[in-house]
N, C-alpha and C positions, 0 to 999 in steps of 0.2 A: 620078250614081248615087244621091244622096239624094233628089233630085226624083222620079226614077223610083219608088223604093221607097215614097214617100208617095202616088203615084198607085196603086200596088199596093195599098197599105192602104186608101185610100179606095175603090177598085174593090170591095174586099171588103164594103163596106157596102151595096151595091146588092142589092135584093131577090133578084134571080135568082142572087146568089152568096153569100148569107148562110150557106148550108149548107155551104159549101167550107171545111170546118175547116182543112185543111192550108194553104189559101191564106192565111187569117188568121194562122196561126201563123208562116208564112214571112215574112209582111210585118212582124210585130211584131219577129221575130228579126233580120231585116235591117236594120231602123231602128236598133236597139239596137246591132248590130255596127258599122254605119257610123258612129254617133255615138261609140261608142267609139274606132274608129280615129282619127277626126278629133281627139277629145279628147287621145288618147295622142300624136298628131303635134305638138300644140301644148302647150307646158308650162304655158301659162295659158289654159285653155279659155274661150272666150268665154261670156257670160252666157246668150245664146240657147241655145248647145248644152247647157249644164247645165239650162236650163228645159225644153227638148225632151226630154231625157233623163228627167227626171222624170215629164214627162206620158207619154212612151212607156211608162214602167214602170206607170203608172196604168192605161193602155190595155191593157197586157198582162195586168194583174190582172183587168180587167173581161172581157176576151176569155177568159180561162181559165175564167170561169163559163159561157160559152157552149159550152164543150167537153163539158159534163155535161147528162144529161138532168134533167128535173124531179125524178125519183125519186132519181137520184144526187146531186143537191144537197140533197134531203131527208135522205139518209143522212149527208153530210157535216156538215150542221147539227145533225143528232142526235148524231153522235160528238162535236162540239164541245159540245154541251149536257151530255153524259154527263161530259165532262171537267171543265166549269165546276162541275157540281152535286157531283161526287165531290171536287173540291179544296176547295169550299166546306164540305163536312162535315168534311174533314181539318183544315182551318184552325181550326175552332172547338174549342179545347182543353177546353171545359167538358162535364161530364157523362160522361166516360168512366169505366168501372169495369173493374177488372182481372178477366179471365176465368181466365187461366193465365200462369205464368211458368216457363220451363225453366232448367235449370242452366247452359245456355250463354248465357243472357240474352235468349232469344227471348221475347216476350210478346204475348199476345192480349188486347185490351180490346173493350169493347162500350158501346154506347149506344143509345137509341131516338130517332130522327129524325122529327120530324112530316112527314107525308106520303109517308115512305119506309119506316118501320118500324125494326126491330132491325138495326143494322149491326155488323160486327166489323173490328178493326184490328190487323193484325199488324205488329210492328216487329222487324226482324233486321238483324244485320250479316253479310255474306257475305264471305269471304276471297277474293274475285276482283274484278278491276276492273269498272267499270260497263259497258264495251264487250262483256265477255264475257257479262254477263247479258242485255244488250240482244240480243245475237246468239241466245241460247237462247230467250228469252221471246217474241221478235217475229219475227226472220228465220227461225228454225227452229221456229216455233209448231206446225206440223202434226206434229212429231215428239214432241209432249208426252206422247202416249200410251205412248211407249217407256220413259218414266222415272217418269211420275206415275200410280200406281195408281188415282187417283180419276177419272182421264180415260181412257175407252177410245179415242176418237178425236177429232180436230179437223180439220175441213177448211174451207179458205177458199173460199167459194162465189163471191165477187167481190171484185176489188180496184178501189177508186176513188181516183184520184190516187195520190200517193206514200206517204200514210200512213194511209189508212182502208181497212178490209176488212169484209166481211160473213162471218161464220163460223157453222159448225154444230158443236156440240160434244155428244158423246154421253158422259155420265157413268156411271161404274160404280155398282153397288148399294153401299149404305153401311150402317153399324150393324147387321151381322149380317143383311143383306137386308131390314131393317125398312123402309128407304128404297130402293124399287125403282128400276128404270132411269128417268133423266131424259135430256132433252136440251134444248138451249138454241140459239136463233138470235139472234146479237147483231151489232151494229155496233161495231167497235173502231177506235180511232185511237191512233196513237203520235207524240208530238211532243217537241221538244226546247226547252227554256228555259234557255239559258245551259249550266251543267254539270249540269243536271237533266234526266232523261227521265222523261215521264209517259205511262203506258199506260192508256188508258180505255176503258170500253164500257158498253152497256146493251142491254136486249132490244129487238128489231125484228121486222118482219115481212118475210119473203122469199117471193115467190110460188112459187118452184121448190123450196121446202122446206117442204112441209105437214107437219102433225102426223102422226107414225107410229103404226101400231098397236101396242099393248102398251108404249108409252113415254110418260110423262107430259111434256108440254111445259112446262118451268119457265121462270122468267125472271130474268134479272140486272137488279138495280136500277142505279143509278149506281154503277159500281165503277172502281177504278184501282189501279195500281201505280206508286209514285213511286221512282225510282232517283237516287242521287246519290253521288258519291265521299265516303267518310268524311272528315270534317274532320282534317287533318293526316296522314291515310294514304289517299292516292289509289288505292293497290292494293286497297282494301277498299271495298265498297259498302254503304250503308245502304238497306234495301228496306223500304218501308211499302206494305201491301196493304189497301186498303178493300175489303171484301166485303159486298155486299148481294144477297141472293137470295130469291126467292118460290119455295119447292120445290112449291108447289101440292099437291093432294091432301089427305087426311085424316090429318095428322101432329101429334102432341102437341108444343107448343111446346119442352118440355124436350128432346125427342129432336132437334128442328130445331137448337136452340142447341148441344147437344153436338156433333152432326154438323159443323156450320160452323166451331166453334172448333177442333175436332180436325183438320178438313181443312187449316186454314192451318198448323197446326203440322207436320202430316205434309208439306205441300208444302215448307216450308223445309228440312227434312230431305232429302226426295227431291232437291230442287234442288242442295243442296250436294253430294250423292253424284254427280249427274249432271255437275256442273262439275268435280270431281275426277277422275272417270273419263274425261272426254272433254275434254282441253284444247283451247284455241281452234283450233289448226291441224288437229286431227282432226275437229272439229264441223263445220268448213267442207267437209269431203269428202263 
């Protein structure tokens, strides 16, 4: 069985079979399953089985890349780049200035980052477990327009792999209509690192979503939300949101700063109301 499986995998490397993605997937899966079966049947798996299992895992990761087009790989890399840049900004604790602080402890800070511009940082504690926030912000992303007045609509244009999507977001007017309609096309990715979940994104281009008449195409810079259980109280979640946006158009900086800061405060309030109104069991319906 194992010899036949290796022949199947080797055959998938021939030129006339390179585009048979299903065959490559089946080969790698079959090798892994056969090796696991043999390892489980032997309380002390031999060294060669362990070695081949490691190599088959490496082969699987390499073949995974061949399942995507060049454009899809570019989106995946862009999502990872957004995450690394955003986390890098958050990790630097110097230079943050307080914009506002609410009675409930919610606070917004800002700083100017070279090559990025002014960014805003929201820090809040939500009286809900992290899984519930993940469900609402990631799994039910397209429903955000139902509870966040700043968003008219979010659509997932393309899903790439298990944790990366291309989205189109239509934002509502703000500041008494001084800030007109804006839309965003972004690559977003969600990844878990231990007990922490990171949702990151940045502006991208998507051929099937050109600029729309009467709507200014704005851009997200590297942005992210970091979710993790509150220390000592896992039923609550610490949410940190780094916001970086270029609204485009001719807008005074004072208005931009006011709009973005208030957007974060309002988001936290609307999110809490949503989570209280729709318990997890109802949200899944």
